[in-house]
C-alpha positions in Angstrom: -3.1 -45.9 20.2 -4.6 -48.7 18.0 -2.7 -49.3 14.8 -5.9 -49.4 12.9 -7.3 -46.2 14.5 -6.5 -44.0 11.5 -8.1 -46.3 9.0 -10.6 -44.6 6.6 -14.0 -44.3 8.2 -16.1 -44.0 5.1 -15.4 -47.1 2.9 -15.3 -46.5 -0.9 -17.8 -48.1 -3.3 -17.1 -51.4 -5.0 -17.6 -51.3 -8.8 -21.0 -53.0 -8.4 -22.1 -50.5 -5.7 -20.9 -47.5 -7.7 -22.8 -48.5 -10.9 -25.9 -49.4 -8.9 -25.8 -46.0 -7.2 -25.2 -44.2 -10.5 -28.3 -45.8 -12.0 -30.4 -44.1 -9.4 -29.7 -40.7 -10.9 -32.8 -39.1 -12.4 -30.8 -37.0 -14.9 -33.0 -33.9 -14.2 -33.6 -31.4 -16.9 -32.5 -28.7 -14.5 -29.9 -30.5 -12.3 -29.8 -28.7 -9.0 -26.8 -30.8 -8.0 -24.8 -28.7 -10.5 -26.1 -25.5 -9.1 -24.9 -26.7 -5.6 -21.4 -27.4 -6.8 -19.1 -24.4 -6.5 -17.1 -25.3 -9.6 -20.2 -26.4 -11.6 -19.1 -30.0 -12.2 -21.2 -31.7 -14.9 -22.5 -34.2 -12.3 -25.4 -35.9 -14.2 -23.1 -36.4 -17.2 -20.3 -38.2 -15.4 -22.8 -40.2 -13.4 -24.5 -41.3 -16.6 -21.2 -42.4 -18.1 -20.4 -44.3 -14.9 -23.9 -46.0 -15.0 -22.9 -47.5 -18.4 -19.4 -48.5 -17.2 -17.7 -45.8 -19.3 -15.0 -45.0 -16.7 -12.7 -43.1 -19.0 -15.4 -40.9 -20.3 -16.7 -40.2 -16.8 -13.1 -39.2 -15.8 -12.8 -36.9 -18.8 -16.0 -35.1 -17.9 -14.8 -34.6 -14.3 -11.4 -33.3 -15.6 -13.1 -30.5 -17.4 -13.8 -28.8 -14.1 -11.7 -30.4 -11.4 -8.0 -31.2 -11.0 -8.5 -33.0 -7.6 -11.6 -35.2 -7.8 -10.3 -38.0 -5.5 -9.8 -35.4 -2.9 -13.0 -33.4 -3.4 -15.0 -36.6 -3.4 -13.8 -37.3 0.1 -13.5 -33.9 1.9 -16.1 -31.6 0.4 -19.2 -30.7 2.4 -21.4 -32.6 0.0 -24.4 -32.3 2.4 -24.4 -28.5 1.8 -23.4 -28.5 -1.8 -24.0 -31.0 -4.7 -25.6 -33.8 -2.6 -27.6 -31.4 -0.5 -29.1 -30.0 -3.6 -30.0 -33.4 -5.2 -33.7 -33.6 -5.9 -33.8 -37.0 -4.2 -32.7 -35.3 -0.9 -36.4 -34.5 -0.4 -37.0 -38.2 0.2 -33.8 -38.5 2.3 -32.1 -40.7 -0.4 -29.8 -38.3 -2.3 -27.3 -39.7 -4.8 -23.9 -40.1 -3.0 -22.2 -37.9 -5.4 -18.9 -37.5 -3.5 -18.4 -41.3 -3.2 -19.1 -41.6 -7.0 -16.6 -38.9 -7.8 -13.9 -40.4 -5.7 -14.7 -43.9 -7.0 -14.1 -42.7 -10.6 -10.9 -40.9 -9.7 -9.6 -43.9 -7.8 -10.5 -46.3 -10.6 -8.7 -44.0 -13.1 -5.6 -43.9 -10.9 -5.5 -47.7 -10.4 -6.1 -48.5 -14.1 -4.3 -45.5 -15.6 -7.3 -45.0 -18.0 -7.0 -41.4 -19.0 -3.9 -39.7 -20.3 -4.6 -36.4 -21.9 -3.2 -35.0 -25.1 -1.5 -31.9 -23.9 -0.4 -28.8 -25.9 3.3 -27.7 -26.1 4.3 -25.6 -23.1 5.0 -22.5 -25.2 2.3 -20.0 -24.1 4.2 -18.6 -21.1 6.1 -19.4 -17.9 4.2 -19.3 -14.6 5.4 -19.8 -11.0 3.0 -21.0 -8.3 3.9 -20.6 -4.6 2.3 -23.3 -2.5 0.9 -26.7 -3.4 -2.4 -26.7 -1.6 -5.8 -26.9 -3.3 -5.4 -23.4 -4.9 -1.9 -23.9 -6.1 -2.6 -27.3 -7.6 -5.7 -26.0 -9.3 -4.0 -23.0 -10.9 -1.1 -25.2 -12.0 -3.3 -27.9 -13.5 -5.5 -25.4 -15.4 -2.6 -23.5 -16.8 -0.6 -26.6 -17.8 -3.6 -27.8 -19.8 -3.7 -24.5 -21.6 0.0 -24.7 -22.7 1.8 -22.9 -19.9 5.0 -24.1 -18.4 4.3 -24.2 -14.6 6.7 -24.6 -11.7 5.3 -25.0 -8.1 7.5 -23.9 -5.2 6.7 -25.7 -2.0 8.2 -25.1 1.4 7.7 -28.6 2.8 9.6 -31.7 1.7 6.5 -33.1 0.0 3.9 -31.4 -2.0 0.2 -31.1 -0.9 0.1 -28.4 1.7 -3.0 -28.7 3.9 -4.1 -31.8 2.0 -1.0 -33.6 3.1 -0.3 -32.1 6.5 -3.6 -30.7 7.7 -6.3 -33.3 7.0 -6.2 -36.5 9.0 -5.4 -39.8 7.3 -8.8 -41.4 8.2 -10.6 -38.6 6.2 -8.0 -38.2 3.4 -5.4 -41.0 2.9 -2.0 -39.5 1.9 -1.6 -42.1 -0.9 -4.7 -40.5 -2.5 -3.1 -37.0 -2.3 0.1 -38.3 -3.7 -1.8 -39.9 -6.6 -3.6 -36.7 -7.4 -0.3 -34.7 -7.3 1.2 -37.3 -9.6 -1.5 -36.6 -12.1 -0.8 -32.9 -11.9 2.9 -33.6 -12.5 2.0 -35.7 -15.6 0.4 -32.6 -17.0 3.9 -31.2 -17.2 4.0 -29.3 -13.9 7.4 -29.1 -12.3 7.6 -29.3 -8.4 10.4 -27.7 -6.4 10.1 -28.7 -2.7 12.0 -27.6 0.4 11.9 -24.1 -1.1 10.3 -21.4 1.2 9.7 -18.3 -0.9 10.5 -15.3 1.3 13.5 -16.9 2.8 17.1 -17.7 1.8 17.1 -15.2 -1.1 14.1 -16.9 -2.9 11.7 -14.0 -3.4 9.1 -12.7 -5.9 11.9 -10.6 -7.5 14.3 -13.5 -7.9 11.6 -15.6 -9.4 10.8 -12.9 -12.0 14.6 -12.6 -12.7 14.6 -16.4 -13.5 12.3 -15.6 -16.5 8.8 -16.2 -15.2 6.0 -14.2 -16.9 3.6 -14.3 -13.9 3.5 -15.6 -10.3 0.6 -17.0 -8.3 0.7 -16.8 -4.5 -1.4 -19.7 -3.0 0.4 -20.0 0.3 -2.7 -20.2 2.4 -3.2 -19.0 5.9 -0.1 -20.3 7.6 -0.5 -18.6 11.0 -3.2 -19.8 13.4 -4.9 -17.3 15.6 -4.1 -17.2 19.3 -6.5 -16.5 22.2 -6.2 -13.2 23.9 -7.0 -14.5 27.4 -4.9 -14.9 30.6 -2.9 -18.2 30.6 -2.8 -18.6 26.8 1.0 -19.0 27.0 0.9 -21.9 29.4 2.5 -25.2 28.4 -0.2 -27.5 27.2 -2.0 -24.8 25.2 -1.3 -25.8 21.6 -2.5 -24.9 18.1 -4.7 -27.6 16.4 -3.0 -27.2 13.1 0.4 -27.9 14.7 -1.0 -30.9 16.4 -2.5 -32.3 13.2 0.7 -31.6 11.3 2.7 -33.5 13.8 0.3 -36.5 13.9 0.3 -36.7 10.1 4.1 -36.6 10.1 4.2 -39.3 12.8 1.8 -41.5 10.8 4.0 -41.5 7.7 7.1 -42.2 9.8 8.8 -38.8 9.5 9.0 -38.1 13.2 8.8 -40.1 16.4 5.8 -40.4 18.8 7.5 -38.1 21.3 7.2 -35.2 18.9 3.4 -35.3 19.0 2.2 -32.8 21.5 -0.2 -35.2 23.3 0.4 -37.9 26.0 -1.7 -41.0 25.9 -4.6 -40.7 28.4 -4.6 -36.9 28.7 -7.9 -35.0 29.1 -8.1 -32.7 26.1 -10.2 -29.7 25.3 -10.6 -28.4 21.7 -11.7 -24.8 21.4 -13.6 -24.1 18.1 -16.4 -25.3 16.0 -15.1 -25.7 12.5 -13.7 -28.6 10.5 -10.2 -28.1 12.0 -11.7 -28.5 15.5 -13.5 -31.7 14.4 -10.2 -33.0 12.9 -8.3 -32.2 16.1 -10.9 -33.8 18.3 -11.3 -37.0 16.3 -7.5 -37.3 16.0 -7.0 -36.8 19.8 -9.6 -39.6 20.4 -7.5 -41.9 18.1 -4.4 -41.0 20.1 -6.0 -42.3 23.3 -7.4 -39.1 24.9 -10.7 -38.1 26.5 -11.8 -35.2 24.4 -14.3 -32.3 24.9 -15.0 -29.6 22.2 -15.8 -26.2 23.6 -17.8 -23.9 21.3 -19.1 -20.4 21.9 -22.3 -20.9 19.9 -25.1 -23.4 19.6 -24.7 -26.8 17.8 -26.7 -25.6 14.7 -24.3 -22.6 14.3 -21.3 -24.8 13.9 -19.5 -24.3 10.6 -18.1 -27.8 10.6 -19.5 -30.4 8.2 -22.5 -32.1 9.8 -21.1 -35.6 9.0 -17.9 -34.8 10.8 -19.8 -33.7 13.9 -21.9 -36.9 13.8 -18.8 -39.0 13.5 -17.2 -37.2 16.3 -20.2 -37.9 18.6 -20.2 -41.5 17.6 -16.5 -41.8 18.4 -17.0 -40.4 21.9 -16.2 -36.7 21.7 -18.1 -34.6 24.2 -19.4 -31.1 23.5 -19.8 -27.9 25.6 -22.1 -25.4 23.8 -22.4 -21.7 24.2 -19.3 -21.6 26.3 -16.4 -19.1 26.2 -13.0 -19.2 27.8 -12.4 -16.7 30.6 -8.9 -17.8 31.3 -6.6 -20.8 31.4 -5.6 -22.0 34.8 -2.0 -23.2 35.3 0.3 -24.7 37.9 4.1 -24.4 37.6 3.6 -23.0 34.1 1.5 -25.9 32.8 -2.2 -26.0 32.0 -4.4 -27.6 34.7 -7.9 -26.3 34.0 -10.1 -23.9 31.9 -12.2 -21.2 33.5 -15.4 -21.1 31.3 -18.4 -18.9 31.0 -21.3 -21.4 30.3 -25.1 -21.3 30.2 -25.0 -22.6 33.7 -22.7 -19.9 34.9 -18.9 -19.8 35.5 -17.2 -23.2 35.7 -13.6 -24.4 36.1 -13.0 -27.7 34.5 -9.8 -29.8 34.7 -7.9 -30.4 31.4 -4.3 -31.5 30.7 -4.2 -30.0 27.2 -6.0 -27.5 25.0 -5.9 -27.4 21.2 -7.0 -24.1 19.7 -9.0 -24.1 16.5 -10.3 -20.6 16.3 -9.2 -19.6 12.8 -6.0 -18.5 11.0 -4.5 -15.6 9.3 -2.0 -15.1 6.4 1.7 -15.2 7.0 3.5 -12.0 5.8 6.7 -13.8 4.8 6.1 -13.2 1.0 4.6 -9.8 1.3 7.2 -8.4 3.6 10.0 -9.4 1.2 8.3 -7.9 -1.9 7.6 -4.3 -2.8 4.2 -3.3 -4.1 1.8 -5.9 -2.8 -1.0 -4.3 -0.8 -2.9 -6.1 2.0 -5.9 -5.2 4.1 -5.9 -4.5 7.8 -6.0 -8.2 8.6 -3.1 -9.2 6.3 -5.1 -10.6 3.4 -3.8 -9.8 0.0 -5.9 -7.3 -2.0 -6.6 -8.4 -5.6 -8.1 -6.7 -8.7 -11.1 -7.6 -10.8 -9.1 -7.1 -14.1 -7.2 -9.2 -14.7 -8.9 -11.2 -12.0 -6.7 -12.1 -9.1 -3.8 -9.7 -9.9 -2.4 -7.9 -6.9 -1.2 -4.3 -6.8 2.2 -5.7 -8.1 1.9 -6.2 -11.8 2.3 -9.9 -12.8 1.8 -11.2 -9.2 -1.5 -12.9 -8.6 -3.0 -14.4 -5.5 -5.9 -16.7 -4.6 -7.3 -19.1 -2.0 -7.0 -18.5 1.7 -4.3 -15.9 1.4 -7.0 -13.6 -0.2 -10.2 -14.8 1.5 -11.0 -16.1 4.9 -10.1 -19.8 5.2 -12.4 -21.9 3.1 -13.2 -25.5 2.1 -11.0 -27.2 -0.5 -13.6 -26.8 -3.3 -14.1 -23.1 -2.6 -10.4 -22.5 -2.8 -10.4 -24.4 -6.1 -13.3 -22.3 -7.5 -11.4 -19.1 -6.7 -8.2 -20.5 -8.1 -9.8 -21.5 -11.4 -11.0 -18.0 -11.9 -7.6 -16.6 -11.1 -5.9 -19.1 -13.5 -8.1 -17.6 -16.3 -6.9 -14.1 -15.2 -3.2 -15.2 -15.4 -3.7 -16.6 -18.9 -5.4 -13.4 -20.0 -2.6 -11.2 -18.5 0.3 -13.3 -20.0 -1.3 -13.4 -23.4 -1.8 -9.6 -23.3 1.7 -8.8 -22.3 3.2 -11.1 -25.0 0.9 -9.5 -27.6 2.0 -6.0 -26.6 5.7 -7.2 -26.6 5.2 -8.6 -30.1 3.6 -5.4 -31.4 6.5 -3.3 -29.9 9.1 -5.6 -31.5 7.3 -5.2 -34.9 7.3 -1.5 -34.6 11.0 -1.4 -33.6 11.8 -3.6 -36.6 9.8 -1.4 -38.9 11.5 1.7 -37.6 15.0 0.2 -38.1 14.1 -0.8 -41.6 12.9 2.7 -42.4 16.1 4.2 -41.0 18.2 2.0 -43.1 
């Protein structure tokens, strides 16, 4: 493996490049880029401030809607969202909105330009389980609104999928740490190495510690397996586990022998989403020959087009409209995959397979808590009023634990809506408690 193989592929703008790009914005009266942004970022406004060199003001505008701009600017599917809706896209020259967003966020981190004036944390006490995109968004929004927020994270470092699931070449871990540091500076407290649902740390124990509300943002921790013969062979591995181990290896947390891939192995990745692209491109960087096997056509792939294009450029092969019949083994180890392809059945030799066919929620928290209902697939059921509250009063949920796995920005969008629901709930409960206290005081006075 080349030491430089995990270097960032898309280089960030220089200051001159960023301002020049910002000046191309037409400042449309009806900005379709905003329509295309799931969280409704005020894109023309922050680009205009950037074009004049007002970095701090540009950052302030972004912060009104986003807690993770340096991350969203790098990993969002811009070609389908803001950038894809840019009016200049008709000419094939859309404003590179993601790169401008991440440039502003990186500039702010480096120069420490913006430090918000925050309210006292007296409005309520909220616990957040999980420090992925949903958890960080809820924590940031509530901290800005005067809530004391504590995040419980099972890993030894905060970030969730941002830290352990997305490769370094797409999202440098120093960028994630910097964004988390900004959340911490809002007054959010982080408790790591704490897995809720184990070792007597439960929803009930958190409430007993004095929290007014709890948000479950633990994501979809369990990858789906394939129900085909041979799926239990050695060499058939989950992509999310592979990515986690590679990320841990890259930061020096584990040795190379803990990564489930030997240099030079012939690898198949089954799936067509972003996780599949991440696994394929990571395996290439680890010295393997890689083929992606997808059951549909290229145009049906849910993966970001830019990720697919990069994978092709880096040497990843693709088998379209192909489904796995069974995995062929020898002495308990994978040797080949028996496929149903457009050309008929084929058996192709592979040393290792990484599965990337989706995930499902873990039931660790639900199984240790009374009163939280889930659907038949294990996703937590939530209410419309207050938005995001589960069937257990005071317990909210959002992100992938509620919906099918989504992109970072879609998880953020849902989390922002749930954060508003949490604030509404805590305010209402405290108001009712205050009314009850006043009535009790009045009754006591009358009795005396």
